[in-house]
PDB file of N, CA, C and O in Angstrom, chain B, residues numbered from 101:
ATOM      1  N   MET B 101     -64.176 123.276 -49.857  1.00  0.00           N
ATOM      2  CA  MET B 101     -64.888 122.419 -50.770  1.00  0.00           C
ATOM      3  C   MET B 101     -66.268 122.144 -50.164  1.00  0.00           C
ATOM      4  O   MET B 101     -66.374 121.800 -48.987  1.00  0.00           O
ATOM      5  N   ASN B 102     -67.304 122.293 -50.958  1.00  0.00           N
ATOM      6  CA  ASN B 102     -68.640 122.029 -50.435  1.00  0.00           C
ATOM      7  C   ASN B 102     -68.950 120.530 -50.521  1.00  0.00           C
ATOM      8  O   ASN B 102     -68.209 119.765 -51.138  1.00  0.00           O
ATOM      9  N   LEU B 103     -70.039 120.132 -49.901  1.00  0.00           N
ATOM     10  CA  LEU B 103     -70.406 118.727 -49.797  1.00  0.00           C
ATOM     11  C   LEU B 103     -70.577 118.077 -51.175  1.00  0.00           C
ATOM     12  O   LEU B 103     -70.097 116.966 -51.403  1.00  0.00           O
ATOM     13  N   HIS B 104     -71.255 118.764 -52.084  1.00  0.00           N
ATOM     14  CA  HIS B 104     -71.475 118.224 -53.427  1.00  0.00           C
ATOM     15  C   HIS B 104     -70.152 117.960 -54.135  1.00  0.00           C
ATOM     16  O   HIS B 104     -69.972 116.910 -54.752  1.00  0.00           O
ATOM     17  N   ASP B 105     -69.226 118.911 -54.047  1.00  0.00           N
ATOM     18  CA  ASP B 105     -67.927 118.744 -54.694  1.00  0.00           C
ATOM     19  C   ASP B 105     -67.134 117.598 -54.070  1.00  0.00           C
ATOM     20  O   ASP B 105     -66.418 116.879 -54.766  1.00  0.00           O
ATOM     21  N   GLU B 106     -67.265 117.435 -52.765  1.00  0.00           N
ATOM     22  CA  GLU B 106     -66.569 116.345 -52.083  1.00  0.00           C
ATOM     23  C   GLU B 106     -67.114 114.984 -52.532  1.00  0.00           C
ATOM     24  O   GLU B 106     -66.346 114.052 -52.767  1.00  0.00           O
ATOM     25  N   ILE B 107     -68.431 114.877 -52.647  1.00  0.00           N
ATOM     26  CA  ILE B 107     -69.046 113.631 -53.120  1.00  0.00           C
ATOM     27  C   ILE B 107     -68.635 113.369 -54.570  1.00  0.00           C
ATOM     28  O   ILE B 107     -68.319 112.237 -54.937  1.00  0.00           O
ATOM     29  N   LYS B 108     -68.641 114.409 -55.380  1.00  0.00           N
ATOM     30  CA  LYS B 108     -68.254 114.285 -56.785  1.00  0.00           C
ATOM     31  C   LYS B 108     -66.814 113.779 -56.907  1.00  0.00           C
ATOM     32  O   LYS B 108     -66.537 112.889 -57.711  1.00  0.00           O
ATOM     33  N   ALA B 109     -65.914 114.334 -56.125  1.00  0.00           N
ATOM     34  CA  ALA B 109     -64.519 113.911 -56.156  1.00  0.00           C
ATOM     35  C   ALA B 109     -64.371 112.467 -55.678  1.00  0.00           C
ATOM     36  O   ALA B 109     -63.596 111.698 -56.246  1.00  0.00           O
ATOM     37  N   GLU B 110     -65.105 112.107 -54.649  1.00  0.00           N
ATOM     38  CA  GLU B 110     -65.057 110.736 -54.133  1.00  0.00           C
ATOM     39  C   GLU B 110     -65.614 109.754 -55.160  1.00  0.00           C
ATOM     40  O   GLU B 110     -65.059 108.669 -55.332  1.00  0.00           O
ATOM     41  N   ALA B 111     -66.700 110.112 -55.845  1.00  0.00           N
ATOM     42  CA  ALA B 111     -67.283 109.251 -56.879  1.00  0.00           C
ATOM     43  C   ALA B 111     -66.296 109.059 -58.027  1.00  0.00           C
ATOM     44  O   ALA B 111     -66.171 107.956 -58.561  1.00  0.00           O
ATOM     45  N   TYR B 112     -65.607 110.108 -58.401  1.00  0.00           N
ATOM     46  CA  TYR B 112     -64.610 109.990 -59.460  1.00  0.00           C
ATOM     47  C   TYR B 112     -63.453 109.105 -59.013  1.00  0.00           C
ATOM     48  O   TYR B 112     -62.927 108.314 -59.796  1.00  0.00           O
ATOM     49  N   TYR B 113     -63.064 109.244 -57.756  1.00  0.00           N
ATOM     50  CA  TYR B 113     -62.022 108.393 -57.191  1.00  0.00           C
ATOM     51  C   TYR B 113     -62.436 106.923 -57.288  1.00  0.00           C
ATOM     52  O   TYR B 113     -61.629 106.075 -57.668  1.00  0.00           O
ATOM     53  N   LEU B 114     -63.683 106.622 -56.948  1.00  0.00           N
ATOM     54  CA  LEU B 114     -64.184 105.245 -57.029  1.00  0.00           C
ATOM     55  C   LEU B 114     -64.194 104.753 -58.479  1.00  0.00           C
ATOM     56  O   LEU B 114     -63.869 103.596 -58.748  1.00  0.00           O
ATOM     57  N   TYR B 115     -64.563 105.622 -59.396  1.00  0.00           N
ATOM     58  CA  TYR B 115     -64.552 105.297 -60.829  1.00  0.00           C
ATOM     59  C   TYR B 115     -63.140 104.930 -61.276  1.00  0.00           C
ATOM     60  O   TYR B 115     -62.939 103.913 -61.942  1.00  0.00           O
ATOM     61  N   GLU B 116     -62.175 105.749 -60.914  1.00  0.00           N
ATOM     62  CA  GLU B 116     -60.779 105.486 -61.263  1.00  0.00           C
ATOM     63  C   GLU B 116     -60.293 104.194 -60.604  1.00  0.00           C
ATOM     64  O   GLU B 116     -59.647 103.366 -61.246  1.00  0.00           O
ATOM     65  N   LYS B 117     -60.608 104.032 -59.330  1.00  0.00           N
ATOM     66  CA  LYS B 117     -60.164 102.868 -58.558  1.00  0.00           C
ATOM     67  C   LYS B 117     -60.712 101.559 -59.139  1.00  0.00           C
ATOM     68  O   LYS B 117     -60.046 100.525 -59.077  1.00  0.00           O
ATOM     69  N   SER B 118     -61.912 101.604 -59.696  1.00  0.00           N
ATOM     70  CA  SER B 118     -62.532 100.390 -60.242  1.00  0.00           C
ATOM     71  C   SER B 118     -62.056 100.066 -61.658  1.00  0.00           C
ATOM     72  O   SER B 118     -62.511  99.094 -62.261  1.00  0.00           O
ATOM     73  N   GLY B 119     -61.147 100.874 -62.184  1.00  0.00           N
ATOM     74  CA  GLY B 119     -60.651 100.626 -63.539  1.00  0.00           C
ATOM     75  C   GLY B 119     -61.457 101.327 -64.608  1.00  0.00           C
ATOM     76  O   GLY B 119     -61.475 100.899 -65.762  1.00  0.00           O
ATOM     77  N   ARG B 120     -62.126 102.409 -64.228  1.00  0.00           N
ATOM     78  CA  ARG B 120     -62.918 103.230 -65.157  1.00  0.00           C
ATOM     79  C   ARG B 120     -64.023 102.436 -65.841  1.00  0.00           C
ATOM     80  O   ARG B 120     -64.226 102.556 -67.049  1.00  0.00           O
ATOM     81  N   ILE B 121     -64.728 101.635 -65.073  1.00  0.00           N
ATOM     82  CA  ILE B 121     -65.827 100.844 -65.608  1.00  0.00           C
ATOM     83  C   ILE B 121     -67.007 101.760 -65.888  1.00  0.00           C
ATOM     84  O   ILE B 121     -67.520 102.417 -64.982  1.00  0.00           O
ATOM     85  N   GLU B 122     -67.436 101.802 -67.141  1.00  0.00           N
ATOM     86  CA  GLU B 122     -68.560 102.648 -67.552  1.00  0.00           C
ATOM     87  C   GLU B 122     -69.883 102.077 -67.034  1.00  0.00           C
ATOM     88  O   GLU B 122     -69.988 100.876 -66.789  1.00  0.00           O
ATOM     89  N   GLY B 123     -70.879 102.928 -66.870  1.00  0.00           N
ATOM     90  CA  GLY B 123     -72.219 102.500 -66.496  1.00  0.00           C
ATOM     91  C   GLY B 123     -72.439 102.291 -65.006  1.00  0.00           C
ATOM     92  O   GLY B 123     -73.500 101.818 -64.597  1.00  0.00           O
ATOM     93  N   ARG B 124     -71.457 102.633 -64.196  1.00  0.00           N
ATOM     94  CA  ARG B 124     -71.602 102.470 -62.748  1.00  0.00           C
ATOM     95  C   ARG B 124     -71.648 103.820 -62.043  1.00  0.00           C
ATOM     96  O   ARG B 124     -71.348 103.919 -60.854  1.00  0.00           O
ATOM     97  N   ASP B 125     -72.025 104.853 -62.782  1.00  0.00           N
ATOM     98  CA  ASP B 125     -71.991 106.202 -62.231  1.00  0.00           C
ATOM     99  C   ASP B 125     -72.896 106.360 -61.007  1.00  0.00           C
ATOM    100  O   ASP B 125     -72.487 106.964 -60.016  1.00  0.00           O
ATOM    101  N   LEU B 126     -74.107 105.831 -61.063  1.00  0.00           N
ATOM    102  CA  LEU B 126     -75.001 105.954 -59.904  1.00  0.00           C
ATOM    103  C   LEU B 126     -74.495 105.134 -58.720  1.00  0.00           C
ATOM    104  O   LEU B 126     -74.558 105.574 -57.572  1.00  0.00           O
ATOM    105  N   GLU B 127     -74.002 103.955 -59.014  1.00  0.00           N
ATOM    106  CA  GLU B 127     -73.442 103.119 -57.938  1.00  0.00           C
ATOM    107  C   GLU B 127     -72.266 103.829 -57.273  1.00  0.00           C
ATOM    108  O   GLU B 127     -72.170 103.863 -56.046  1.00  0.00           O
ATOM    109  N   ASN B 128     -71.368 104.398 -58.088  1.00  0.00           N
ATOM    110  CA  ASN B 128     -70.226 105.145 -57.542  1.00  0.00           C
ATOM    111  C   ASN B 128     -70.699 106.368 -56.764  1.00  0.00           C
ATOM    112  O   ASN B 128     -70.155 106.675 -55.704  1.00  0.00           O
ATOM    113  N   TRP B 129     -71.711 107.072 -57.283  1.00  0.00           N
ATOM    114  CA  TRP B 129     -72.211 108.275 -56.611  1.00  0.00           C
ATOM    115  C   TRP B 129     -72.800 107.921 -55.241  1.00  0.00           C
ATOM    116  O   TRP B 129     -72.493 108.573 -54.243  1.00  0.00           O
ATOM    117  N   PHE B 130     -73.641 106.890 -55.198  1.00  0.00           N
ATOM    118  CA  PHE B 130     -74.270 106.527 -53.927  1.00  0.00           C
ATOM    119  C   PHE B 130     -73.257 106.022 -52.910  1.00  0.00           C
ATOM    120  O   PHE B 130     -73.380 106.301 -51.717  1.00  0.00           O
ATOM    121  N   GLU B 131     -72.269 105.290 -53.371  1.00  0.00           N
ATOM    122  CA  GLU B 131     -71.206 104.821 -52.467  1.00  0.00           C
ATOM    123  C   GLU B 131     -70.394 106.010 -51.960  1.00  0.00           C
ATOM    124  O   GLU B 131     -70.046 106.073 -50.781  1.00  0.00           O
ATOM    125  N   ALA B 132     -70.095 106.948 -52.849  1.00  0.00           N
ATOM    126  CA  ALA B 132     -69.358 108.153 -52.460  1.00  0.00           C
ATOM    127  C   ALA B 132     -70.161 108.981 -51.468  1.00  0.00           C
ATOM    128  O   ALA B 132     -69.614 109.484 -50.487  1.00  0.00           O
ATOM    129  N   GLU B 133     -71.446 109.122 -51.719  1.00  0.00           N
ATOM    130  CA  GLU B 133     -72.316 109.875 -50.822  1.00  0.00           C
ATOM    131  C   GLU B 133     -72.318 109.248 -49.426  1.00  0.00           C
ATOM    132  O   GLU B 133     -72.215 109.949 -48.419  1.00  0.00           O
ATOM    133  N   LYS B 134     -72.433 107.942 -49.381  1.00  0.00           N
ATOM    134  CA  LYS B 134     -72.421 107.229 -48.104  1.00  0.00           C
ATOM    135  C   LYS B 134     -71.095 107.459 -47.369  1.00  0.00           C
ATOM    136  O   LYS B 134     -71.081 107.769 -46.178  1.00  0.00           O
ATOM    137  N   THR B 135     -70.000 107.305 -48.086  1.00  0.00           N
ATOM    138  CA  THR B 135     -68.671 107.474 -47.497  1.00  0.00           C
ATOM    139  C   THR B 135     -68.468 108.881 -46.957  1.00  0.00           C
ATOM    140  O   THR B 135     -67.997 109.060 -45.834  1.00  0.00           O
ATOM    141  N   VAL B 136     -68.823 109.871 -47.753  1.00  0.00           N
ATOM    142  CA  VAL B 136     -68.624 111.262 -47.358  1.00  0.00           C
ATOM    143  C   VAL B 136     -69.528 111.622 -46.171  1.00  0.00           C
ATOM    144  O   VAL B 136     -69.086 112.294 -45.238  1.00  0.00           O
ATOM    145  N   MET B 137     -70.768 111.186 -46.204  1.00  0.00           N
ATOM    146  CA  MET B 137     -71.683 111.498 -45.100  1.00  0.00           C
ATOM    147  C   MET B 137     -71.225 110.828 -43.802  1.00  0.00           C
ATOM    148  O   MET B 137     -71.306 111.431 -42.732  1.00  0.00           O
ATOM    149  N   GLU B 138     -70.747 109.588 -43.891  1.00  0.00           N
ATOM    150  CA  GLU B 138     -70.222 108.910 -42.705  1.00  0.00           C
ATOM    151  C   GLU B 138     -68.995 109.640 -42.167  1.00  0.00           C
ATOM    152  O   GLU B 138     -68.834 109.793 -40.957  1.00  0.00           O
ATOM    153  N   ARG B 139     -68.148 110.081 -43.065  1.00  0.00           N
ATOM    154  CA  ARG B 139     -66.947 110.823 -42.678  1.00  0.00           C
ATOM    155  C   ARG B 139     -67.322 112.116 -41.964  1.00  0.00           C
ATOM    156  O   ARG B 139     -66.723 112.462 -40.946  1.00  0.00           O
ATOM    157  N   HIS B 140     -68.305 112.823 -42.491  1.00  0.00           N
ATOM    158  CA  HIS B 140     -68.738 114.079 -41.866  1.00  0.00           C
ATOM    159  C   HIS B 140     -69.388 113.829 -40.514  1.00  0.00           C
ATOM    160  O   HIS B 140     -69.164 114.582 -39.567  1.00  0.00           O
ATOM    161  N   ALA B 141     -70.192 112.776 -40.421  1.00  0.00           N
ATOM    162  CA  ALA B 141     -70.863 112.439 -39.159  1.00  0.00           C
ATOM    163  C   ALA B 141     -69.849 112.096 -38.076  1.00  0.00           C
ATOM    164  O   ALA B 141     -70.070 112.375 -36.898  1.00  0.00           O
ATOM    165  N   ALA B 142     -68.733 111.489 -38.481  1.00  0.00           N
ATOM    166  CA  ALA B 142     -67.694 111.103 -37.531  1.00  0.00           C
ATOM    167  C   ALA B 142     -66.709 112.247 -37.269  1.00  0.00           C
ATOM    168  O   ALA B 142     -65.828 112.132 -36.417  1.00  0.00           O
ATOM    169  N   GLY B 143     -66.866 113.344 -38.002  1.00  0.00           N
ATOM    170  CA  GLY B 143     -65.978 114.496 -37.827  1.00  0.00           C
ATOM    171  C   GLY B 143     -64.594 114.286 -38.391  1.00  0.00           C
ATOM    172  O   GLY B 143     -63.644 114.940 -37.961  1.00  0.00           O
ATOM    173  N   GLN B 144     -64.461 113.380 -39.352  1.00  0.00           N
ATOM    174  CA  GLN B 144     -63.160 113.086 -39.949  1.00  0.00           C
ATOM    175  C   GLN B 144     -62.879 114.007 -41.124  1.00  0.00           C
ATOM    176  O   GLN B 144     -63.786 114.564 -41.744  1.00  0.00           O
ATOM    177  N   GLU B 145     -61.604 114.145 -41.405  1.00  0.00           N
ATOM    178  CA  GLU B 145     -61.168 114.915 -42.560  1.00  0.00           C
ATOM    179  C   GLU B 145     -61.258 114.046 -43.814  1.00  0.00           C
ATOM    180  O   GLU B 145     -61.185 112.821 -43.722  1.00  0.00           O
ATOM    181  N   PRO B 146     -61.415 114.668 -44.981  1.00  0.00           N
ATOM    182  CA  PRO B 146     -61.447 113.910 -46.230  1.00  0.00           C
ATOM    183  C   PRO B 146     -60.158 113.138 -46.452  1.00  0.00           C
ATOM    184  O   PRO B 146     -59.094 113.542 -45.984  1.00  0.00           O
ATOM    185  N   GLU B 147     -60.258 112.019 -47.173  1.00  0.00           N
ATOM    186  CA  GLU B 147     -59.099 111.202 -47.522  1.00  0.00           C
ATOM    187  C   GLU B 147     -58.989 111.140 -49.034  1.00  0.00           C
ATOM    188  O   GLU B 147     -59.882 111.593 -49.749  1.00  0.00           O
ATOM    189  N   GLY B 148     -57.909 110.588 -49.509  1.00  0.00           N
ATOM    190  CA  GLY B 148     -57.752 110.327 -50.940  1.00  0.00           C
ATOM    191  C   GLY B 148     -57.802 111.576 -51.785  1.00  0.00           C
ATOM    192  O   GLY B 148     -57.149 112.573 -51.480  1.00  0.00           O
ATOM    193  N   VAL B 149     -58.574 111.519 -52.839  1.00  0.00           N
ATOM    194  CA  VAL B 149     -58.669 112.602 -53.808  1.00  0.00           C
ATOM    195  C   VAL B 149     -59.147 113.889 -53.159  1.00  0.00           C
ATOM    196  O   VAL B 149     -58.614 114.960 -53.450  1.00  0.00           O
ATOM    197  N   THR B 150     -60.136 113.805 -52.289  1.00  0.00           N
ATOM    198  CA  THR B 150     -60.678 115.008 -51.665  1.00  0.00           C
ATOM    199  C   THR B 150     -59.664 115.670 -50.757  1.00  0.00           C
ATOM    200  O   THR B 150     -59.668 116.893 -50.623  1.00  0.00           O
ATOM    201  N   ALA B 151     -58.801 114.898 -50.132  1.00  0.00           N
ATOM    202  CA  ALA B 151     -57.772 115.470 -49.274  1.00  0.00           C
ATOM    203  C   ALA B 151     -56.766 116.258 -50.100  1.00  0.00           C
ATOM    204  O   ALA B 151     -56.270 117.292 -49.653  1.00  0.00           O
ATOM    205  N   VAL B 152     -56.466 115.782 -51.291  1.00  0.00           N
ATOM    206  CA  VAL B 152     -55.533 116.480 -52.168  1.00  0.00           C
ATOM    207  C   VAL B 152     -56.110 117.829 -52.552  1.00  0.00           C
ATOM    208  O   VAL B 152     -55.415 118.843 -52.484  1.00  0.00           O
ATOM    209  N   LYS B 153     -57.372 117.856 -52.955  1.00  0.00           N
ATOM    210  CA  LYS B 153     -58.008 119.114 -53.331  1.00  0.00           C
ATOM    211  C   LYS B 153     -58.065 120.069 -52.144  1.00  0.00           C
ATOM    212  O   LYS B 153     -57.825 121.266 -52.298  1.00  0.00           O
ATOM    213  N   LYS B 154     -58.380 119.547 -50.963  1.00  0.00           N
ATOM    214  CA  LYS B 154     -58.512 120.389 -49.778  1.00  0.00           C
ATOM    215  C   LYS B 154     -57.171 120.991 -49.381  1.00  0.00           C
ATOM    216  O   LYS B 154     -57.128 122.108 -48.865  1.00  0.00           O
ATOM    217  N   SER B 155     -56.080 120.271 -49.611  1.00  0.00           N
ATOM    218  CA  SER B 155     -54.767 120.739 -49.185  1.00  0.00           C
ATOM    219  C   SER B 155     -54.165 121.766 -50.135  1.00  0.00           C
ATOM    220  O   SER B 155     -53.183 122.423 -49.789  1.00  0.00           O
ATOM    221  N   GLN B 156     -54.737 121.914 -51.327  1.00  0.00           N
ATOM    222  CA  GLN B 156     -54.210 122.879 -52.282  1.00  0.00           C
ATOM    223  C   GLN B 156     -54.593 124.289 -51.846  1.00  0.00           C
ATOM    224  O   GLN B 156     -55.710 124.516 -51.380  1.00  0.00           O
ATOM    225  N   PRO B 157     -53.660 125.244 -51.999  1.00  0.00           N
ATOM    226  CA  PRO B 157     -53.973 126.616 -51.590  1.00  0.00           C
ATOM    227  C   PRO B 157     -55.077 127.214 -52.451  1.00  0.00           C
ATOM    228  O   PRO B 157     -55.170 126.936 -53.647  1.00  0.00           O
ATOM    229  N   GLU B 158     -55.907 128.033 -51.829  1.00  0.00           N
ATOM    230  CA  GLU B 158     -56.952 128.719 -52.586  1.00  0.00           C
ATOM    231  C   GLU B 158     -56.300 129.816 -53.409  1.00  0.00           C
ATOM    232  O   GLU B 158     -55.367 130.477 -52.953  1.00  0.00           O
ATOM    233  N   VAL B 159     -56.796 130.005 -54.619  1.00  0.00           N
ATOM    234  CA  VAL B 159     -56.209 130.978 -55.528  1.00  0.00           C
ATOM    235  C   VAL B 159     -57.288 131.953 -55.967  1.00  0.00           C
ATOM    236  O   VAL B 159     -58.394 131.558 -56.336  1.00  0.00           O
ATOM    237  N   GLU B 160     -56.946 133.236 -55.919  1.00  0.00           N
ATOM    238  CA  GLU B 160     -57.861 134.270 -56.387  1.00  0.00           C
ATOM    239  C   GLU B 160     -57.768 134.355 -57.906  1.00  0.00           C
ATOM    240  O   GLU B 160     -56.873 133.769 -58.516  1.00  0.00           O
ATOM    241  N   LYS B 161     -58.692 135.081 -58.506  1.00  0.00           N
ATOM    242  CA  LYS B 161     -58.617 135.323 -59.944  1.00  0.00           C
ATOM    243  C   LYS B 161     -57.304 136.042 -60.229  1.00  0.00           C
ATOM    244  O   LYS B 161     -56.903 136.935 -59.483  1.00  0.00           O
ATOM    245  N   GLY B 162     -56.655 135.661 -61.280  1.00  0.00           N
ATOM    246  CA  GLY B 162     -55.362 136.245 -61.628  1.00  0.00           C
ATOM    247  C   GLY B 162     -54.198 135.391 -61.143  1.00  0.00           C
ATOM    248  O   GLY B 162     -53.040 135.732 -61.385  1.00  0.00           O
ATOM    249  N   GLY B 163     -54.490 134.279 -60.458  1.00  0.00           N
ATOM    250  CA  GLY B 163     -53.450 133.348 -60.060  1.00  0.00           C
ATOM    251  C   GLY B 163     -52.746 133.653 -58.761  1.00  0.00           C
ATOM    252  O   GLY B 163     -51.772 132.981 -58.422  1.00  0.00           O
ATOM    253  N   LYS B 164     -53.215 134.662 -58.007  1.00  0.00           N
ATOM    254  CA  LYS B 164     -52.567 134.994 -56.743  1.00  0.00           C
ATOM    255  C   LYS B 164     -53.124 134.126 -55.626  1.00  0.00           C
ATOM    256  O   LYS B 164     -54.329 133.882 -55.562  1.00  0.00           O
ATOM    257  N   LYS B 165     -52.236 133.656 -54.740  1.00  0.00           N
ATOM    258  CA  LYS B 165     -52.667 132.852 -53.593  1.00  0.00           C
ATOM    259  C   LYS B 165     -53.369 133.746 -52.574  1.00  0.00           C
ATOM    260  O   LYS B 165     -52.953 134.878 -52.324  1.00  0.00           O
ATOM    261  N   LYS B 166     -54.456 133.205 -51.987  1.00  0.00           N
ATOM    262  CA  LYS B 166     -55.137 133.926 -50.918  1.00  0.00           C
ATOM    263  C   LYS B 166     -54.301 133.828 -49.662  1.00  0.00           C
ATOM    264  O   LYS B 166     -53.641 132.814 -49.432  1.00  0.00           O
ATOM    265  N   ARG B 167     -54.319 134.854 -48.855  1.00  0.00           N
ATOM    266  CA  ARG B 167     -53.561 134.849 -47.604  1.00  0.00           C
ATOM    267  C   ARG B 167     -54.458 134.615 -46.436  1.00  0.00           C
ATOM    268  O   ARG B 167     -53.992 134.578 -45.298  1.00  0.00           O
TER     269      ARG B 167
END
């Protein structure tokens, strides 16, 4: 997962966690960006939603798992 996708997933997680409050997209994005950048600076693995995506096996076109 690239950095942009990780921030996007974290921002969506914050949106869901806050009860899906509309109009806070920039606030959620900036908070997610801060969280993800701090996590990367500390060398930590993603948590929450991003950890779920990271733990899923990569799949090639046609539905076959990569080895």
